[in-house]
GUTOR-498479 format. One record per residue: residue number from 0; residue in three letters; x, y, z of N, C-alpha, C, CB in turn. Coordinates in Angstrom, 3 decimals, padded with zeros to 6 digits, always signed. Glycine has a CB too. Layout:
// GUTOR-498479
   nr  rest      n.xx      n.yy      n.zz     ca.xx     ca.yy     ca.zz      c.xx      c.yy      c.zz     cb.xx     cb.yy     cb.zz
  NUM   ALA         X         Y         Z         X         Y         Z         X         Y         Z         X         Y         Z
...
// end
This chain:
// GUTOR-498479
   nr  rest      n.xx      n.yy      n.zz     ca.xx     ca.yy     ca.zz      c.xx      c.yy      c.zz     cb.xx     cb.yy     cb.zz
    0   MET  +025.626  +027.079  +030.993  +027.105  +027.080  +030.248  +026.867  +026.689  +028.976  +028.245  +026.091  +030.849
    1   ARG  +026.731  +027.056  +027.553  +026.731  +026.598  +026.029  +027.436  +025.710  +025.567  +027.015  +027.444  +025.224
    2   THR  +027.400  +024.944  +025.237  +028.826  +023.763  +024.229  +028.500  +024.337  +023.555  +029.011  +022.028  +023.769
    3   PRO  +029.999  +024.742  +022.773  +030.890  +025.150  +021.845  +030.432  +024.939  +020.732  +032.023  +024.669  +021.920
    4   VAL  +030.054  +025.751  +019.481  +029.983  +025.350  +018.401  +030.597  +024.263  +017.696  +030.130  +026.126  +017.980
    5   LYS  +032.017  +024.189  +017.556  +032.623  +023.379  +017.309  +032.316  +021.898  +017.727  +033.543  +023.824  +017.611
    6   ILE  +031.882  +021.859  +018.749  +031.656  +020.594  +019.509  +030.364  +020.065  +019.260  +031.808  +020.766  +020.957
    7   ARG  +029.497  +020.939  +019.156  +028.078  +020.264  +018.548  +027.881  +020.220  +017.175  +026.854  +020.970  +018.986
    8   ALA  +028.491  +020.841  +016.499  +029.202  +020.598  +014.733  +029.728  +018.887  +015.079  +031.131  +022.069  +014.177
    9   ILE  +030.435  +018.364  +015.528  +031.089  +017.280  +015.655  +029.961  +015.810  +016.639  +032.583  +017.919  +016.468
   10   ALA  +029.105  +016.510  +017.431  +028.455  +015.529  +017.995  +027.203  +015.244  +017.481  +028.375  +015.732  +019.201
   11   LEU  +026.639  +015.593  +016.287  +025.637  +015.500  +015.849  +025.623  +014.430  +014.896  +025.296  +016.578  +015.492
   12   PRO  +026.622  +014.702  +014.086  +027.233  +013.783  +013.236  +027.532  +012.356  +013.447  +028.239  +014.255  +012.987
   13   LEU  +028.522  +012.719  +014.806  +028.914  +011.219  +015.545  +027.874  +010.519  +015.828  +029.646  +011.259  +016.880
   14   SER  +026.788  +011.357  +016.759  +025.427  +010.250  +017.328  +024.692  +009.973  +016.108  +024.172  +010.982  +018.566
   15   VAL  +024.752  +010.307  +015.131  +024.244  +009.647  +013.876  +024.753  +008.357  +013.314  +024.408  +010.507  +012.890
   16   LEU  +026.227  +008.672  +013.254  +026.855  +007.485  +012.715  +026.572  +006.321  +014.437  +028.920  +007.982  +012.100
   17   LEU  +026.571  +006.741  +015.063  +026.879  +005.477  +016.481  +025.035  +005.027  +016.263  +027.519  +006.486  +018.844
   18   LEU  +023.755  +005.406  +016.035  +022.774  +005.355  +015.815  +022.886  +004.150  +014.769  +022.279  +006.590  +015.564
   19   ALA  +023.299  +004.489  +013.390  +023.155  +003.784  +012.450  +023.746  +002.235  +012.837  +023.760  +004.512  +011.334
   20   ALA  +025.441  +002.594  +013.740  +026.201  +001.346  +013.652  +025.066  +000.405  +014.524  +027.928  +001.473  +014.373
   21   ALA  +024.330  +001.079  +015.487  +024.015  +000.280  +016.524  +022.754  -000.533  +015.779  +023.679  +001.165  +017.954
   22   ALA  +021.841  +000.390  +015.195  +020.863  -000.397  +014.301  +021.279  -001.397  +013.508  +020.240  +000.365  +013.460
   23   ARG  +022.642  -001.408  +012.387  +023.344  -002.652  +011.744  +023.695  -003.540  +012.695  +024.576  -002.358  +010.972
   24   SER  +023.921  -003.388  +013.938  +024.082  -004.354  +014.365  +022.752  -005.286  +014.907  +024.966  -004.016  +015.150
   25   GLN  +021.704  -004.569  +015.222  +020.481  -005.236  +015.583  +020.125  -006.287  +014.623  +019.384  -004.287  +015.697
   26   PRO  +019.909  -007.880  +014.888  +019.444  -008.819  +013.966  +017.960  -008.350  +013.833  +019.658  -010.368  +014.453
   27   VAL  +018.162  -008.651  +012.487  +016.647  -008.237  +011.126  +015.482  -009.417  +011.485  +017.267  -008.605  +008.836
   28   PRO  +014.483  -009.471  +012.012  +013.816  -010.202  +012.128  +013.444  -010.906  +010.651  +012.962  -009.637  +012.878
   29   ALA  +013.370  -012.138  +010.542  +012.474  -012.787  +009.823  +011.515  -012.541  +009.405  +012.223  -013.472  +010.131
   30   PRO  +011.216  -012.210  +007.941  +010.016  -011.797  +007.463  +008.631  -013.106  +007.661  +010.401  -011.379  +005.834
   31   VAL  +007.335  -012.918  +008.431  +006.270  -013.925  +008.684  +005.920  -013.822  +007.351  +005.089  -013.673  +009.818
   32   HIS  +005.757  -015.052  +006.861  +004.866  -015.093  +005.340  +003.606  -016.071  +005.893  +005.922  -015.992  +003.699
   33   LYS  +002.330  -015.748  +005.594  +001.572  -016.454  +006.132  +000.956  -016.964  +005.057  +000.872  -015.911  +007.047
   34   ARG  +000.109  -018.034  +005.306  +000.059  -018.939  +004.449  -001.188  -019.223  +004.305  +000.770  -019.919  +004.690
   35   MET  -001.803  -019.669  +003.146  -002.984  -019.735  +001.919  -003.101  -021.497  +002.153  -002.323  -019.064  -000.113
   36   THR  -004.554  -021.663  +002.536  -005.004  -022.909  +002.752  -005.008  -023.588  +000.918  -006.675  -022.767  +003.690
   37   VAL  -004.663  -024.925  +000.857  -004.927  -025.422  -000.222  -006.124  -026.248  -000.273  -003.925  -026.002  -000.587
   38   MET  -007.160  -025.664  -001.035  -008.847  -026.153  -001.027  -008.968  -026.871  -002.367  -010.126  -024.725  -000.968
   39   ASP  -008.418  -027.409  -003.426  -008.290  -027.907  -004.135  -007.475  -027.691  -005.513  -009.147  -028.075  -004.045
   40   ILE  -006.980  -028.875  -006.368  -006.219  -028.900  -007.326  -006.837  -029.610  -008.569  -005.074  -029.427  -006.874
   41   TYR  -007.090  -028.810  -009.557  -008.150  -029.001  -010.522  -006.978  -029.205  -012.020  -009.439  -027.415  -010.518
   42   GLU  -007.326  -030.118  -012.965  -006.627  -030.008  -014.130  -006.692  -028.691  -014.851  -007.043  -030.995  -014.942
   43   ALA  -005.726  -028.531  -015.495  -006.078  -027.155  -016.238  -006.524  -027.477  -017.552  -004.843  -026.124  -016.373
   44   GLY  -006.477  -028.344  -018.320  -006.857  -028.601  -019.703  -005.530  -028.713  -020.793  -007.863  -027.377  -020.122
   45   GLN  -004.432  -028.693  -020.126  -003.176  -028.927  -021.067  -001.978  -029.299  -020.203  -002.788  -027.570  -021.959
   46   PRO  -001.386  -029.892  -021.051  -000.278  -030.753  -020.322  +000.428  -029.963  -019.374  +000.782  -031.358  -021.286
   47   GLN  +001.060  -030.650  -018.520  +001.909  -030.494  -016.685  +001.409  -028.983  -016.668  +004.275  -030.679  -016.445
   48   ALA  +000.324  -028.714  -016.533  -000.399  -027.507  -015.780  -001.995  -027.535  -014.666  -000.743  -026.575  -017.089
   49   ILE  -001.751  -026.828  -013.760  -002.700  -027.286  -013.101  -003.635  -026.196  -012.649  -002.194  -028.028  -012.120
   50   ILE  -004.464  -026.517  -011.714  -004.701  -024.821  -011.237  -005.501  -025.137  -009.799  -005.912  -023.663  -012.576
   51   LEU  -004.663  -024.052  -008.944  -005.064  -024.548  -007.098  -005.832  -023.577  -006.597  -003.686  -024.646  -005.872
   52   LYS  -007.012  -024.085  -006.031  -007.932  -023.353  -005.294  -007.082  -023.230  -003.911  -009.452  -024.109  -005.194
   53   LEU  -007.330  -021.401  -003.677  -006.183  -021.095  -002.334  -007.191  -020.413  -001.552  -004.591  -019.978  -002.628
   54   PHE  -007.522  -020.685  -000.638  -008.088  -019.795  +000.540  -007.270  -019.140  +001.350  -008.822  -020.473  +001.411
   55   ASP  -007.832  -018.008  +001.649  -007.249  -016.928  +002.551  -007.965  -016.680  +003.915  -007.259  -015.609  +001.791
   56   PRO  -008.111  -017.324  +004.837  -008.730  -016.857  +006.046  -008.370  -015.588  +006.868  -008.604  -017.827  +006.844
   57   GLY  -007.128  -014.808  +006.761  -007.412  -013.350  +007.300  -008.257  -012.344  +006.383  -006.022  -012.649  +007.551
   58   SER  -008.090  -012.724  +005.047  -009.031  -011.540  +004.563  -010.278  -012.188  +003.347  -007.870  -010.202  +003.730
   59   ASP  -010.653  -013.492  +003.864  -011.960  -014.423  +003.278  -011.511  -014.054  +001.369  -014.108  -013.545  +004.015
   60   VAL  -010.758  -014.501  +001.495  -010.341  -014.564  -000.470  -010.219  -015.561  -000.608  -009.035  -013.955  -001.276
   61   VAL  -010.624  -016.603  -002.106  -010.227  -017.405  -002.214  -009.784  -017.011  -004.287  -011.234  -018.524  -001.452
   62   CYS  -008.597  -017.718  -003.929  -007.686  -017.335  -005.602  -007.554  -019.011  -006.195  -005.473  -016.399  -005.312
   63   TYR  -007.548  -018.363  -007.179  -007.236  -019.574  -008.362  -005.846  -018.910  -009.086  -008.781  -019.794  -009.744
   64   VAL  -005.041  -020.062  -009.133  -003.924  -019.923  -009.702  -003.653  -021.240  -010.732  -002.917  -019.712  -008.588
   65   LEU  -003.249  -020.695  -011.998  -002.912  -021.137  -013.311  -001.258  -021.484  -013.427  -003.379  -019.959  -014.351
   66   MET  -000.643  -022.777  -013.167  +000.537  -022.725  -013.049  +001.141  -023.903  -013.442  +000.812  -022.370  -011.941
   67   PRO  +002.351  -024.468  -013.711  +003.056  -025.327  -013.873  +003.070  -026.409  -012.920  +004.028  -024.836  -014.043
   68   GLU  +002.897  -028.045  -013.378  +003.286  -028.427  -011.981  +004.133  -028.702  -011.544  +002.923  -029.085  -011.551
   69   GLN  +005.882  -028.477  -012.232  +006.685  -028.474  -011.671  +007.348  -027.234  -012.146  +007.189  -029.582  -011.676
   70   ALA  +008.445  -026.623  -011.126  +009.158  -025.496  -011.189  +010.521  -025.725  -011.953  +009.336  -024.999  -009.821
   71   ALA  +010.392  -025.100  -013.276  +011.743  -025.301  -013.716  +012.864  -024.430  -012.860  +011.780  -024.924  -015.246
   72   ARG  +013.879  -025.067  -012.796  +014.892  -024.418  -012.043  +016.691  -025.330  -012.484  +014.261  -024.606  -010.159
   73   LYS  +017.091  -024.495  -012.318  +018.582  -024.930  -012.252  +020.156  -024.443  -011.501  +018.787  -024.849  -013.442
   74   GLU  +020.627  -025.162  -011.108  +021.583  -024.574  -009.819  +022.647  -023.792  -010.386  +022.332  -025.778  -008.852
   75   VAL  +022.934  -022.803  -010.424  +023.993  -021.864  -010.261  +024.883  -021.486  -009.048  +023.486  -020.871  -010.571
   76   GLY  +026.085  -022.326  -009.324  +027.004  -022.325  -008.342  +026.230  -022.865  -007.062  +027.635  -020.905  -008.188
   77   SER  +026.121  -022.174  -006.026  +025.237  -022.689  -004.633  +023.765  -022.635  -004.517  +025.610  -021.875  -003.435
   78   LYS  +023.448  -021.918  -005.454  +022.095  -020.879  -005.526  +021.453  -021.418  -006.759  +022.443  -019.053  -005.713
   79   TRP  +019.736  -021.854  -006.537  +018.772  -022.144  -007.693  +018.237  -021.080  -008.077  +017.731  -023.028  -007.454
   80   ILE  +018.297  -021.041  -009.552  +017.971  -020.131  -010.084  +016.494  -021.040  -011.009  +019.358  -019.405  -010.841
   81   TYR  +015.290  -019.746  -010.720  +014.093  -020.030  -011.540  +013.647  -019.427  -012.731  +013.169  -019.900  -010.867
   82   GLU  +013.837  -021.018  -013.799  +013.507  -020.367  -015.315  +012.129  -019.802  -015.024  +013.455  -021.576  -016.748
   83   GLY  +011.857  -019.324  -016.558  +010.618  -018.566  -016.707  +009.507  -019.690  -017.297  +010.873  -017.198  -017.776
   84   ASN  +008.405  -019.489  -017.685  +007.525  -020.444  -018.417  +006.559  -019.726  -018.771  +007.045  -021.605  -017.734
   85   ALA  +005.446  -020.184  -019.815  +004.622  -019.585  -020.502  +003.112  -019.716  -019.289  +004.599  -020.360  -022.138
   86   VAL  +003.247  -020.443  -018.412  +001.742  -020.665  -017.527  +002.173  -019.938  -016.536  +001.155  -022.275  -016.979
   87   GLY  +001.175  -019.417  -016.072  +000.718  -018.657  -014.836  -000.208  -017.555  -015.008  +001.829  -018.107  -014.159
   88   SER  -000.922  -017.900  -013.861  -001.770  -016.775  -014.122  -002.542  -016.493  -012.814  -002.734  -017.053  -015.343
   89   ILE  -003.306  -015.440  -012.146  -003.621  -015.562  -010.673  -004.983  -014.638  -010.832  -002.282  -014.934  -009.484
   90   SER  -006.189  -015.129  -010.120  -007.382  -014.893  -009.799  -008.119  -014.651  -008.756  -007.759  -015.476  -010.114
   91   CYS  -008.272  -013.808  -008.252  -009.111  -013.639  -006.812  -010.439  -013.277  -006.311  -008.614  -012.869  -006.218
   92   VAL  -010.922  -013.816  -005.597  -012.417  -012.946  -005.199  -012.821  -013.571  -004.101  -013.750  -012.976  -006.317
   93   PRO  -013.161  -012.182  -003.240  -013.798  -011.993  -001.871  -015.002  -013.204  -001.768  -014.488  -010.308  -001.731
   94   VAL  -015.056  -014.031  -000.870  -016.093  -014.835  -000.297  -016.936  -014.809  +000.779  -015.713  -015.676  -000.142
   95   ALA  -018.176  -014.742  +000.781  -018.663  -014.779  +001.905  -019.054  -015.661  +003.114  -019.280  -014.409  +001.647
   96   LEU  -018.836  -015.723  +004.382  -018.823  -016.884  +004.703  -019.757  -016.824  +005.761  -017.584  -017.394  +004.943
   97   LYS  -020.373  -018.029  +005.671  -021.528  -018.385  +006.537  -021.717  -018.491  +008.195  -021.791  -019.551  +006.100
// end
């Protein structure tokens, strides 16, 4: 026996809505942020700025990050807003491990 066309026309959008509702009710997993290892900290040659030497063991990469010593931020309502700065760059190079 074939399903009447009207029922099929309603069943498809209804099933899509039910699937979307079920997907929304599932808890969303928190993103996993990997950590780089801080190998060293250098003076940047200018006040209140440093260079971080970071190592990514997952891809065997060393990165040098020029950054301010402290992040400028202000509280707006119940959230923190980070302000821009004039210091900031990153350079990464692959390393050969023995």
